Structure formats: C-alpha cells, structure tokens
C-alpha positions in Angstrom: 64.1 -29.6 46.0 66.0 -26.3 45.6 69.4 -26.5 44.0 70.3 -22.8 44.3 68.8 -19.3 43.7 69.5 -15.6 44.2 68.4 -12.8 46.4 68.4 -9.0 46.9 68.2 -6.6 49.8 67.0 -3.2 48.8 68.7 -0.1 50.1 67.1 1.1 53.3 64.9 4.2 53.1 63.4 6.2 56.0 59.8 7.4 55.5 58.3 10.1 57.7 54.7 9.8 58.9 52.3 10.0 56.0 55.2 10.0 53.4 54.8 8.2 50.1 57.6 7.5 47.7 58.1 5.7 44.4 61.7 4.5 43.8 63.5 2.3 41.3 66.7 0.3 41.7 68.6 -1.8 39.1 70.5 -4.7 40.8 72.8 -7.5 39.6 71.3 -10.9 39.3 73.8 -13.2 41.0 72.7 -16.7 40.5 73.9 -19.6 42.8 73.8 -23.2 41.7 73.5 -24.9 38.3 69.9 -24.0 37.3 68.1 -21.0 35.9 64.6 -22.5 36.6 62.8 -20.5 39.4 60.0 -22.4 41.3 59.4 -20.1 44.3 60.2 -16.8 45.8 59.5 -14.9 49.1 59.5 -11.3 50.2 60.2 -10.4 53.8 59.4 -6.8 54.9 58.2 -4.7 57.8 55.5 -2.0 57.4 55.8 0.6 54.7 55.9 -1.6 51.5 52.8 -0.6 49.6 53.7 -2.6 46.6 56.8 -3.8 44.7 57.1 -5.0 41.1 60.4 -7.0 40.7 61.3 -7.9 37.2 64.3 -8.6 35.0 65.6 -7.0 31.8 68.7 -7.1 29.7 71.7 -5.9 31.7 72.4 -2.2 31.4 75.3 -1.8 34.0 76.9 -3.1 37.1 76.2 -2.8 40.8 73.2 -1.4 42.7 72.0 1.9 41.2 68.9 4.1 40.9 66.8 3.8 37.7 63.8 5.4 36.2 60.6 3.5 37.0 59.3 4.3 33.5 55.6 3.7 32.6 53.4 0.7 32.9 53.7 0.3 29.2 57.5 0.2 29.5 57.3 -2.6 32.1 55.0 -4.7 29.9 57.3 -4.3 27.0 60.3 -5.4 29.0 58.5 -8.5 30.0 57.3 -9.1 26.4 60.9 -8.7 25.3 62.1 -11.6 27.4 62.2 -10.3 30.9 60.8 -12.2 33.9 58.2 -11.2 36.5 60.2 -12.2 39.6 57.7 -10.9 42.2 54.6 -8.7 42.5 53.6 -8.5 46.1 50.2 -8.0 47.5 49.2 -4.5 48.7 50.6 -3.4 52.1 52.1 -6.8 52.8 54.0 -7.3 56.1 56.1 -10.2 57.3 56.6 -12.8 54.6 54.6 -13.5 51.4 55.5 -16.5 49.2 55.0 -17.0 45.5 55.4 -20.6 44.7 54.2 -23.0 42.0 52.9 -26.6 42.0 55.6 -29.3 42.0 57.4 -29.4 38.7 56.4 -25.9 37.5 59.0 -23.2 37.1 59.9 -20.2 34.9 63.3 -19.5 33.2 65.5 -16.6 34.0 67.4 -15.6 30.9 71.1 -15.1 30.8 72.8 -11.6 31.0 69.9 -10.1 32.8 69.6 -7.6 35.7 66.9 -7.2 38.4 64.7 -4.1 38.3 62.9 -3.2 41.6 60.1 -0.7 41.1 59.0 0.1 44.6 56.0 2.0 46.0 56.4 2.9 49.7 53.8 4.4 52.0 54.1 5.2 55.7 50.5 5.1 57.0 51.7 5.3 60.6 52.3 8.2 63.0 56.1 7.6 63.4 59.1 7.2 61.1 59.6 3.9 59.4 62.8 2.3 57.9 61.9 0.2 54.9 64.4 -2.4 53.4 62.5 -5.4 51.8 64.4 -8.6 51.2 63.6 -10.9 48.3 64.8 -14.5 47.8 64.2 -16.9 44.9 64.7 -20.6 44.7 65.7 -22.7 41.7 65.1 -26.4 40.9 67.1 -28.7 38.7 66.2 -28.5 35.0 65.4 -32.2 34.9 62.8 -31.7 37.6 60.8 -29.2 35.6 57.7 -30.8 34.1 56.0 -27.6 33.0 57.9 -24.4 32.0 56.0 -21.2 32.6 56.3 -17.8 31.0 55.5 -14.4 32.7 53.0 -11.9 31.4 51.6 -8.5 32.3 48.2 -7.1 31.3 47.9 -3.3 31.8 45.1 -0.7 31.3 47.4 2.3 31.2 45.2 5.3 30.4 41.9 6.1 32.1 40.1 9.0 33.8 38.0 8.3 36.9 35.4 11.0 37.5 35.3 12.7 41.0 33.1 11.1 43.6 32.2 8.1 41.5 32.5 4.4 41.1 34.1 3.7 37.8 35.1 0.5 35.8 37.4 0.0 32.8 37.2 -3.2 30.7 39.7 -4.6 28.2 38.9 -7.3 25.6 42.1 -9.0 24.7 42.3 -11.4 21.8 44.5 -14.4 22.1 45.7 -16.2 19.0 47.4 -19.2 20.8 46.4 -21.5 23.6 47.4 -20.0 26.9 47.1 -21.9 30.1 46.8 -19.6 33.2 48.6 -20.9 36.3 48.9 -17.8 38.5 47.8 -14.2 38.5 48.2 -11.2 40.8 46.0 -8.1 40.1 47.3 -4.7 41.2 45.4 -1.5 42.0 45.8 1.1 44.7 43.8 2.3 47.7 40.7 3.2 45.6 40.6 -0.3 44.0 37.5 -2.3 44.8 37.2 -5.1 42.3 39.3 -7.0 39.7 37.6 -9.4 37.3 38.9 -11.8 34.6 36.6 -13.8 32.3 36.3 -15.6 29.0 35.8 -13.7 25.8 33.8 -15.4 23.1 33.2 -19.1 22.6 30.9 -21.3 24.6 32.0 -19.8 27.9 31.7 -16.2 26.8 31.2 -14.0 29.9 31.9 -16.7 32.4 34.2 -15.5 35.3 37.6 -17.0 35.9 38.4 -14.6 38.8 36.2 -12.0 40.6 38.2 -10.3 43.3 35.7 -8.2 45.1 37.6 -7.7 48.4 40.8 -6.4 46.7 43.6 -5.2 49.0 42.3 -6.5 52.3 45.3 -6.4 54.6 46.6 -9.7 55.7 45.1 -11.6 52.7 47.3 -12.3 49.7 46.1 -11.1 46.3 47.9 -13.9 44.5 45.6 -16.5 43.0 46.7 -19.9 41.6 44.8 -22.2 39.3 45.3 -26.0 39.6 44.5 -27.3 37.1 45.5 -24.5 34.8 42.8 -22.6 32.9 43.1 -22.7 29.1 42.0 -19.2 28.2 41.2 -19.8 24.5 38.7 -22.7 25.3 40.5 -25.1 23.0 40.5 -22.6 20.1 36.7 -21.9 20.4 37.1 -18.7 22.3 38.5 -15.3 21.3 40.6 -14.5 24.4 40.0 -12.8 27.8 38.3 -9.8 29.3 39.7 -8.1 32.4 38.3 -5.2 34.4 39.2 -2.9 37.3 36.7 -1.0 39.4 37.5 1.9 41.7 35.6 4.0 44.2 36.9 7.6 43.7 36.4 9.4 47.1 38.3 12.5 45.9 36.9 15.8 44.4 39.2 15.4 41.4 39.7 13.2 38.4 42.0 10.2 39.1 44.4 9.0 36.3 47.1 6.3 36.0 50.0 6.9 38.4 51.1 6.9 42.0 50.2 8.9 45.1 46.4 9.5 45.0 46.4 8.0 41.5 45.6 4.5 40.5 46.7 1.5 38.4 45.1 -1.5 36.7 47.7 -4.3 36.1 47.6 -8.0 36.3 50.9 -9.9 36.5 51.0 -13.7 36.0 52.4 -16.9 34.7 51.1 -19.3 32.0 52.3 -22.0 29.7 53.7 -22.7 27.2 56.1 -19.8 27.6 55.9 -18.8 23.9 52.1 -18.3 24.4 52.2 -16.2 27.5 51.0 -13.0 26.0 51.4 -9.6 27.7 48.9 -6.9 26.7 48.2 -3.2 26.9 44.9 -1.3 26.6 43.6 2.2 27.2 40.5 4.3 26.7 41.9 5.2 23.3 43.4 1.9 22.2 41.9 -1.6 22.0 43.8 -4.3 23.9 47.0 -5.3 22.0 48.6 -8.6 22.9 52.3 -9.0 22.6 53.9 -12.5 22.4 57.3 -13.1 24.0 60.4 -14.1 22.1 61.6 -17.7 22.3 64.4 -18.4 24.7 67.5 -19.9 23.0 
C-alpha cells in the first residue's frame, strides 16, 4: 500500500582488515509522494556494518555532509525534541533487514527535517571491505493510518564495567501517561550478553516483557514487535518500566560508554499514542528521567 517514500545511500568507505570507524553524515530528506506517514523501512548492506542509528532532526544545512555523532544523550534529546527514529539495525547485519509495522500502523516524519546517519563500521575479516549501506523507507496514505506511532530512545549513558567481570546496569523509569509498546530494538556491542525489559510497580511488578539472552547472534534480528501492543503503565496501576543491560567484560580494563572496545546500552522503539512515547536517560549518577515529545502541529 505504499504511496511514496524516501531513501539514502551513504558515502562508500574502505575499511582495512580489523579496522573500526565511527562516522556521521547529515543528509537531505527528499520525500516522494503525498504522505509523511512511514510504515516500513529496509537496509541493504554487505559486511562491515556493525550498527547504524538513522534518525531525523531539524534541518541544519543542505546536501550530504559530515557531522558530529554527539553523545547518546544528544541523540535521545533530538528524538524527544520531535525527531524520528528511522532505522536502528541489528548488530553486524548483512544482506537486507526490514523494519515494518502491522497494517495501519505508521509514524510521522515532521516537516523541514534532515536525516542523520550515525554509523559504526567494523571490518572483522582479513581483507579490505567497501561499506556503503542503502536505506529505503515507504509511506502509506494518511487515511490508511489507523494507529499513529511515536519514536523513543531509552539510554543508560554512564557506567563502569570492572575488568574480567559480568556486570549489569538497571534503570527504573517512571511513566506518567499510558504508553503502548509496539516495537523495540536493544543495542549493545560485542560484550553485550543480555537485555531485559519489565514492568515496574503495580500488579505485574517485576514481570518480564522482553528478555533477550542471546543478544547479537549473527543472522538473527534484534528487533522485537508486540502484537497486540503492551501497555506499559498497566492501566494506570503501574509506575513505569525497568530495563537492564548485562555485559561480560573479557578485557583487563574498565569498560565505559563509547565505541571501539567500549559499550552501549540503548533501546530504540515505537509506541502510541505519539504524545506518550517517552524517551529517557539514566546513569550510575542519575535516576532515569523520562522526556515526553512535543506535539506535532
């Protein structure tokens, strides 16, 4: 039922054996067709794409140009300020990976936005690789949208994993409004072993919603979809959600948030209604702070 869409091809980059790079590009969002309601997307890539976070933000310029990746907190704030999560691929994906919603579900791309591609490349092979991922998104007619979604990002952005240890961080995130979870994609790096999401407070306190114990298995998508959607506040009886990340640190050094040998703990997703799709940030120093998005005009 697509009526249009948009796409990007990222600048090609050659990686030498064992080379790892983090790059960022800002690109124009050139929409085709009459609708701004996105119902599906697909990434097509060869080896070398460790992970890519593709989002939108208010336009800052023209053409394809390098940008600063910023921090995970910056990314979450961009989404909370009205940006969209266009794509967050599984770790080390090759070939094609789809992100699509049930019939009649879609999220809105705001006007006067640009695409930001925060890319993490890794050549784990013994020969040079040329990496140039392509992304495509498909829109449906506004009258075909039965449920409008809003994007969110939950981030644990400061932690210290002791050397040679298994370590878990947990964030208790209060939610003040009903939030129906439709799709989620956790993101960690090579040391990541487990991602969990569960209810906080209320009659289902502690019950799991998602327990991803084989995180990052090559060839298996990390995207999880919930049909029917999961109402995270339990009809107003619960307090919110708890998410956690577990790593197995095989190094003789402390691991912090970052790239290379370092780690991340992020969950990207979509929920409804859009005004209730709360992003959140937490750290070892700060309790989880939810941020509600602005209303679209």
